[in-house]
C-alpha positions as CSV (number, residue, x, y, z in Angstrom):
1,M,145.4,73.9,61.2
2,T,143.9,70.9,62.9
3,G,141.3,72.6,65.0
4,T,142.6,71.3,68.3
5,N,143.0,73.5,71.4
6,L,141.1,76.5,69.9
7,P,139.1,78.7,72.1
8,N,135.4,78.0,71.9
9,D,134.8,81.1,69.7
10,E,137.4,80.2,67.1
11,F,136.7,77.8,64.3
12,P,139.3,76.4,61.9
13,I,139.3,77.9,58.5
14,Q,140.8,74.7,56.9
15,G,140.2,71.0,57.2
16,R,137.2,68.7,56.9
17,L,134.1,69.4,58.9
18,A,131.5,67.0,60.1
19,G,127.8,68.0,60.2
20,I,125.7,66.5,62.9
21,D,121.9,66.0,62.9
22,F,121.5,65.3,66.6
23,G,119.1,62.7,67.9
24,T,118.7,60.8,71.1
25,V,118.5,57.5,69.2
26,R,120.1,58.2,65.8
27,I,122.7,60.8,64.7
28,G,123.0,61.8,61.1
29,V,126.6,62.5,60.0
30,A,127.8,64.4,57.0
31,V,131.4,65.4,56.0
32,T,133.0,68.0,53.8
33,D,135.8,67.5,51.4
34,P,139.1,68.9,52.6
35,D,138.6,72.1,50.7
36,R,135.1,72.5,52.1
37,H,133.4,72.8,48.7
38,L,131.0,69.9,49.1
39,A,129.0,68.4,51.9
40,S,128.3,64.7,51.5
41,P,126.1,62.3,53.6
42,Y,128.4,60.0,55.6
43,E,126.2,57.7,57.7
44,I,123.6,57.3,60.4
45,Y,125.1,56.4,63.8
46,H,122.8,54.5,66.1
47,R,123.6,55.4,69.6
48,R,124.8,52.6,71.8
49,G,125.8,54.2,75.1
50,P,128.4,56.7,76.3
51,A,131.5,54.5,75.8
52,A,130.5,53.3,72.3
53,D,129.4,56.8,71.3
54,A,132.8,58.2,72.5
55,E,134.7,55.5,70.6
56,Y,132.6,56.2,67.4
57,F,133.3,60.0,67.4
58,Q,136.9,59.6,68.3
59,R,137.4,57.2,65.4
60,L,135.4,59.6,63.1
61,V,137.8,62.4,63.9
62,R,140.9,60.3,63.5
63,E,139.9,58.4,60.3
64,E,138.2,61.3,58.5
65,R,140.6,64.0,59.8
66,I,137.8,66.1,61.2
67,A,138.9,69.7,62.1
68,G,135.5,70.8,63.5
69,F,131.9,70.0,64.0
70,V,128.7,71.8,62.9
71,V,125.9,70.6,65.1
72,G,122.3,71.4,63.9
73,L,120.4,73.3,66.5
74,P,116.7,72.7,66.6
75,V,114.9,75.9,67.3
76,H,111.2,76.9,67.1
77,A,109.9,78.7,64.0
78,S,110.1,81.9,66.1
79,G,113.8,81.4,66.5
80,E,113.6,80.6,70.2
81,E,115.5,77.6,71.6
82,S,113.8,74.5,73.0
83,Q,114.5,71.6,75.2
84,K,115.9,69.8,72.1
85,S,118.2,72.8,71.6
86,A,119.6,72.4,75.1
87,E,120.2,68.7,74.4
88,A,122.0,69.5,71.1
89,R,124.1,72.1,72.8
90,A,125.0,69.6,75.6
91,F,125.9,67.0,72.9
92,G,128.1,69.6,71.2
93,D,129.8,70.5,74.4
94,W,130.5,66.7,75.0
95,L,131.9,66.4,71.4
96,R,134.2,69.4,72.0
97,T,135.5,68.0,75.3
98,L,135.8,64.4,73.9
99,T,137.6,65.2,70.6
100,G,139.3,68.5,71.3
101,R,137.6,69.9,68.1
102,P,135.6,73.1,68.1
103,V,131.9,73.1,67.6
104,Q,129.6,75.6,65.8
105,Y,125.8,75.4,66.1
106,Y,123.7,76.0,63.0
107,D,120.0,76.7,62.7
108,E,118.5,73.5,61.5
109,R,114.9,74.6,61.0
110,Y,113.2,72.7,58.3
111,T,116.2,70.5,57.3
112,S,114.4,67.3,58.1
113,V,111.4,68.4,56.0
114,L,113.7,69.4,53.1
115,A,115.5,66.1,53.4
116,E,112.2,64.2,53.3
117,Q,111.1,66.2,50.2
118,F,114.4,65.5,48.5
119,L,114.1,61.8,49.2
120,L,110.4,61.7,48.1
121,E,111.4,63.4,44.8
122,A,114.0,60.7,44.3
123,K,111.1,58.2,44.4
124,M,112.5,56.2,47.3
125,T,110.4,53.7,49.2
126,S,109.5,54.6,52.8
127,K,112.1,52.2,54.1
128,R,114.9,53.6,52.0
129,R,113.9,57.2,52.9
130,K,114.0,56.3,56.6
131,A,117.4,54.7,56.2
132,R,118.8,57.9,54.7
133,L,116.9,60.8,56.2
134,D,119.2,61.7,59.1
135,K,122.4,61.7,57.1
136,V,120.7,63.8,54.4
137,A,119.5,66.2,57.0
138,A,123.1,66.4,58.3
139,Q,124.3,67.1,54.8
140,L,121.7,69.9,54.4
141,I,122.8,71.5,57.7
142,L,126.5,71.3,56.7
143,A,125.9,72.5,53.1
144,A,123.9,75.5,54.5
145,Y,126.7,76.2,56.9
146,L,129.3,76.2,54.1
147,E,127.2,78.4,52.0
148,S,126.5,80.9,54.8
149,S,130.1,80.9,55.9
150,H,131.0,82.5,52.5
151,R,128.4,85.2,53.3
152,G,129.3,86.0,57.0
153,R,127.6,83.0,58.7
154,P,124.1,84.4,59.3
155,G,122.8,80.9,60.4
156,A,125.6,80.2,62.9
157,L,124.3,80.3,66.5
């Protein structure tokens, strides 16, 4: 199953997924292996405008054979959505329309903090941490989604 032309509420059960840590300047990207056992940091995409962004994500889908996207949804500690949540949902809608791949949203509370802790424990310099933070946050979002999908998806929004 490629994940194309699925209704919004269906998500492919096979194929690689891309995790997205959405930002207005940088977007962290992570990908799974084809069997969805592992989530790995892929890269940080620096946004360059609508046409370049569209080209990047279309190429990502094509080259990495992406079946669906998991977009981190920034919510308040209370669980309520914010302006950033609305921006992430708009981006996910754009991705769905652009690529024809389905999108799931996943609660990303604390992933950036956890990513920063992980990178600090690895004794990386501030410059090296900054260069990796968004893709590690995307990896944590995607890994949490994979883990939760085996238990009924409690974090999917």
